C-alpha angles and dihedrals in degrees: 000000000000088000090053093052094046093048088048091051091052091051092049088053092053091050092050092049087052092055089050089053089051105042091171088075096059094039093056091041087057096041095052098065092044087052091052093047091050098040096051098037098052104021106035097019092073089059099044118074121198108186116229097012144056114268089222089064092045088048105053100066086052091051092047093051095046091050097052089045093056089041088061089066094073089080095059092042090051091051098049092049092046088051093046095048094047094248094127089055086062092049089051088060092057125084097251138124114267088234094053093081090053095045090050091047093050094045091055090056086059091055091049091049092050092057090045094052093046091054092045092049091054090047093049092050089052091053096048105272117143140180112237099183135073126286093255092052093049089047089051091052092054090046092049095053092047092050093048090050092048089053091047092050087067089058091052090047087063094049092049089055092047100056126059105222137031090242092062089044095055092046092048094047094044092051090057107035099042099060088040091057093046104039087062139073091276098111105002141034108265090220088073092060128094111268095258095050093040090058090049091049097048091052095041112118086221089059092052092050091047094050091047090053091048091052094047094047090046092239093135130130118232096191091060116092114252116266121264103210119082099233089058092047091050102027099156096052093042089052091051091049092053089045088052091045094051095048096045094051106033104035092065092037093049090050090048092049094049093051084052096049094048093048092062 
């Protein structure tokens, strides 16, 4: 176990050094969430009414959630690039645990998401967003988002080892994550959606995470009727269940897939 952690830390350091050598990566990673915050707050925010609260406070939790979810795709993209360039073959020749590469990759996603969340928080404070809860509750909101993104990065690792090129991975991940992040309560109240979309949004894991973050930040609307779906009534528990499910299913699946990929 100690060897796995040590090897994973080495791979994570390698990925961080790669980010430092390619500053464009971190620049656009940081600029994207700023663009979403400003776009929705000042362009769409004037057309979306959330009775009883500021749309900007309703919005920020959704942007946070969407950003960490997209941030989880770096693991899959990195895996498919390393496989394509033959870097994984070099790792295979080293005396390291098979899971170390995956642990290093997923850990790097956490670092990228921490940076993104810090930038988004500052941007949100500038446009008027505020945290109305206690420090432990706010810290729990950030931790929950990072944990959810970490679990999702294992899903993306499997996808990254399944496809053959970065272009295919980008298209595949976008086709899944984009509708998941929009057919949810991220940017609008699900009660305004058609019945079918509303049902999807209420049981969408992204909605549970977003609702949990809103509750923990204190960005809730007391004038709105309470949600009817169980995940939105118990968003923190629902988010933790989704996190546990993704880790239980996709961590061993990703390790199995990695061993199969390097054995070709």
